[in-house]
Structure formats: structure tokens, C-alpha cells
N, C-alpha and C positions, 0 to 999 in steps of 0.2 A: 445320878441324874437330878436328885432333889437339890443337892448343893449347887449344881450347875444352873438349875432353874432359878434359884434364889439369887445367885450372883448376877445372872442376866437381869432379873427384876430390879436389883439394887442399881445396876448400871443405868437402866432405863429411868429410874427415879432421879438419880443424880443428873442424868442428861436433861431431864425435864426441869429440874431446879435451875441448872445452868442456863439452858436455852430459853426456857419458858419465861423466867424472870427478865432476861435480857430483852426478849420479844415484847413483853408487856410494858416494860419501863421505857423503852426507846420511844422517840417521837418520830412519827412517820414523815416521809419525804426528806429526811436528812441524808441526802446522797452527797458524795464528794463532788460530783459533777453538777451540782445544783444550778450553778450560774448559767448553764446552757440548757437546762431542762426544768424550767420553772412553771410551765403551764399547769401542772397538777397542784402546785403550791399556790399559785395565783393565776387564774385564767386570764386576767387582764394582760398578762405578759404576751399572750398570743397576738396582740395588736402590733407589737414591735416589728414583726416581719411581714412584709406585704406578700410574700410567697406562701403557698400552702406547704404543709409538711406532714410526714409520718415518722414517728420516732419510737424506738424501743430501748429500754435501759434495764439491764439485769445486774443483780448484786448477790454475791454469795460469800458466806463465811465458812471457815473450816472445810475447805475443799476435801472431798472424799469421805466425809462423815455423814451418815444417814441422819436426817432430821435437823441438820444444821440450818440456821436462819438463812432464808433466801427471799429475794424480792424480784418481781418482774413488773415493769410499768410500760404501758403502751399509750401513745396519744396521737391523735390526728387533728390537724388544724386546717380549716377551710376559710380563707379570707372572703369578706363581703366588701369589696372596695367601694361600691357605690355609697355606702353609709359609714365608711371607715370603721368597719366592724369585722368580727370573726366569730365562727362557731366551730364546735368540734366535740370530741369525746376523749376521755382518758379512762384507762382501766388499770387497777392495781391488784396484784396477787402477792400476798405476803404470807409466809409461813415459817414456823420454827417448832421443831419437835411435834407435839400433838395439837398445836394451835395454828389456826389458819384464818386469814381474812381475805375476802374478795370484794372489791368495790368497783363500781362503774358509774361514771358521771357524764352528762352532757353539759355543755356550757355555751354561753353567749357573751360576747364582749363588745363594747362600743367605745370609741375614742372621740374626744372633743378637743379642738384646738384652743389653747389658752393664750399663747403669744405667738410670735412669728416662728419660734423654734420649739416651744414647749407644748406638750399635750397631756391630757388626763384621760385615762381609760378606766372604765368600770366594768365589772363582770359578775355574772350570776351562774352558779352551777347547781344542778339537780341530779340526784342519783339514788343509789341504794347500796347499803353495806351489809355484808353477811359475815358473822364471826362464828367460828366453830372451835370448841375446845374439847377434844376427845380424851378427857382425863382418865376414863375407865380403861383405856388401853395400857395405862401404866400399872394399875392394880385395882381391879374391879371389887376386890374384897376390902380395900382400905377405905374407910368412910371419907377420908380427905380427897380421894380421887374417884369415887364411885359415880359421881354426878357429872355427866357431860353438859356442855353449854352449847345451846343453839340460839343465835340471836340474829334476826334480820330486821333492819330498820331503814326508813328513808333518810336521805341526806340532802341538806341544802347548805350552800356556802356562797360567799361573795368575796370580791377583791377590788382594790383600787390601785392604780399605778400612775405616778407622774413620770413622764419620760421625754427624752429628746433623742437626737442622733448619737449621743455619746454617753448617756447615763439613764438609769431608772431607779426609782424609789417606790416600794410597794408595801401595802398592808393588806392582809387577807385572813379570812376564817374559812378555809375550804371545807371544814366539817363542823357544822354547828349542831351540837347535840342538845336536845331538849330534855331528855330524861337519861338517867344512868342505866348501866347494864343490870340485868336481873340478879337474883340472889346467889346464883351458883358459881360465879367467877372467883376462882382462887387467886387470880393475879390482878384483879381490879381493872383489867382490860383498858389500858390507855387508848387503844384503837377506837373505842366507842366514846371518847370524851372530846370536848371542844378543843381545837388546836388554834393557836394564834401565831401568825408569822409576820416578820418584817424582813424585807429583802432590799438590797441595793447593790449597784455596780457602776463603775465609771471606766470608760474606754479612753485612754490617753495616748497621744502620738509621741513617741520618743524620737523617731526619725522616719524617713520615707518607708523603710522596710521593717521597722520595729514598733509594736504597740504593746501596751501593758494594761491589764484589766484587774484592779482590785475589786473584790465582791464580798458580800456578807449575807448570811441567812441566820436569823435569830428566831427561835421557836419557843413556845411556852404552852404547857398543858397543866391544868390544875392538879396538884399532887406531885409534880416533878419539878426539878430545878430548871431555870432558864438554860437553854442550850444554844450556844453561838458557834457558827462556822465563819471562819475568816480565810479567804483564799486570794492568791495572786497568780495571774497567768500572763506569760510573755508570749506574744505572737510574732513569728518571723515570716515576713512576706505574706502575711494573712493566710498562710497555708499550714503552718506548724505551730501548735500551742504547747507550751511547757509550763506546768503549774504546780503549786504546793497548796495544801489545805490543812488547816488546824481546827479541831473542835475542842470546846472547853470541857468535854468529858474525857480529855487526855487521849485523843486519837489524832493522828496526822495521816496525810495521804500525798503521794506523788501522782501527778496527772500528765497525760500525754494525749494530744488530739491531732488528727490529720484532717484538714479542712479543704473542701472544694465548693464550687458553687452549688452543686446538687447534693453531694454526699458529704457526710461528716462521720468520722469514727473516733471514739474516745475510749481511753482506758485509764483506770486509777487503781492504785495499790494502797490500801489503808492499813495502818498498824497502830498498836497501842504505844503510848509514850511514857506511861507511869513506871515507877521503879520496879514494880513487881511484874511488868511485862518485858522490859529490856533485860535481856540475858536469861529470861525464863520462858514460861508459856506465853505466847503472844497471839492475840486474837487478830488474825489478818483477814482482810476482806478484799475480794476482787470485784471490780465493777466495769462493765462494758456498755457502751452506748453507741447506737447507730441511728442516723437520721437521713431522711431523703426529702429534698425540697422540690417543689414543682410550681408551675404557673409563672407568676411574676418574679423570676429569679434574676436579680440585678447585680449581685456581688456576693462575696463570701460573708456569711453571717458570723460576726464576732461578739455582738452584744446580745 
């Protein structure tokens, strides 16, 4: 029994080292399907669609393993057509091993016309973030793990986006942190640091039935390297999307989406591309998104 207990403790510690570091070092909102789920990254994106919408996106690594990193993001957008604006809310629930963050924000966005075809949107978001690290669950007798972390703090962010009917370019800071996390964090908790994002996409017509959309999401947080996502999606008859995504931390993903005027369902399968992943232990991630549009629904949303 003693040996079994210590083996179990060792496995938990190793799991924490593997999952906890990955959780703390990753940069939030780096989803494979980012090009269609940008409101949490930059609330100014909510202006692009004149319809209202409710969306949910779930992400899971290491299917079947307890404590594996997982994310759930929900957002709702309500257009204010009289002022070319939008308001809404988004909620993020992120967890890995003994670490968890829950965040909720409300936002308001307003668009102004610059030229006959180009617009500028600005947005402000306000909310609260709660970070929990239950390190004592690993080993309460080990000084390195005996102190749990509990941190709740307000959040403020902003974003700007230049857009038209076939492109967008955006800059945002959705989580502006004034002070750092307290003294107890073993992992430096990137989730409570300021994040900077650049986003862009262009929707091009190849033929009457084929469109292509290249997109990018570049993110930076102090203490971590710049992380860039590059993706391309091919749309057939505006109803089926087939795409590929590559991240500079040596991850790639295949994406598939089914698109209707009201409903959209997306799926992506992400895998590692480094030499120690291919042919060996591979960190795979499944991601599913579902969205529903209502109100002024005039066509399938591709941008």
C-alpha cells in the first residue's frame, strides 16, 4: 500500500509538471478556429456581422485522461443597428490538472465609416478573472506544493479593427493587467498577465462557388515568445469549409466546418509537428464549435 501510494503521488506530480507548465505557458485564445471565433480576442469583431449570435467552443487535449487541459468558451452578441454598434458577453473556463481559470466579460463595440467601403470599429470590455491553483492536492507535505493560489481580479481590455466586406485587421489587449500575480504562483501564471493580439483575414473569390480565406492570429505576452497562427480555409458553395492551420510552436491542425444561414458547426484536429512528436508521443487536441445566428440574418457568415 505504501509503495502504491507513492507511485500514485509521483504520477500526480509528473502530470502536474507536464500539464501545469503547458497550461501556464500557453497564451489564451489560441484556438485553431480563431478566424471565426474572434470576439473574445477582439470584441470589435462583433461589429462585422449585423446578425446576433450565440456561440460555444470547446477544446480538449489527451482525451480520456483526468486533469488534461480543456477549455470552454461561450459568447453572445447583440447588435445595436441604430448606432452601428454591438454589445454582449463572453465567458472562458480554462483548466489543466490542478489549475483553473474562470473569466467573464461584458463588452461594447462601435463602428464608424471611414470611406465608402471601409469601417473602423472600437471596443471596450470589462470583467473579472478568477485563478485557482490547488497545488496542495499534489503533495501537501512538500514545501513546493503546500501553498494553494487564490486570485480574483477585475479585468479591462480594448480592441480596434479596420474592416470591410472582404477583410479585417485588428489590434487588441483583451486582458490588461495592472499588477502581477501574488507570491505563491509556481508557474508564473501567464493567465494573469497582459496579452497583445494582432488579427487579420481576407476573403477572396476564386469562382462563383469557391472562396478562400487566409487568416492570422499573432499573440504576445511578456515572458513568452511571440506565437503566430497562420491558416487557410477553402469554402465550397459557402456551405462547406476545409482548412489547415499552423502554429509557430510546432502545432498544426486540420479544420472542417458546415455552414448555414442560422447554424454553423466546426471541428478541428490539432497535432504536434516536431520531430519528437511525429512517430512518438503526440499531443493531440480536439476542438468543436457551434454557433447560432438570429435577427438580421442575410447570408452565410464566412468572414
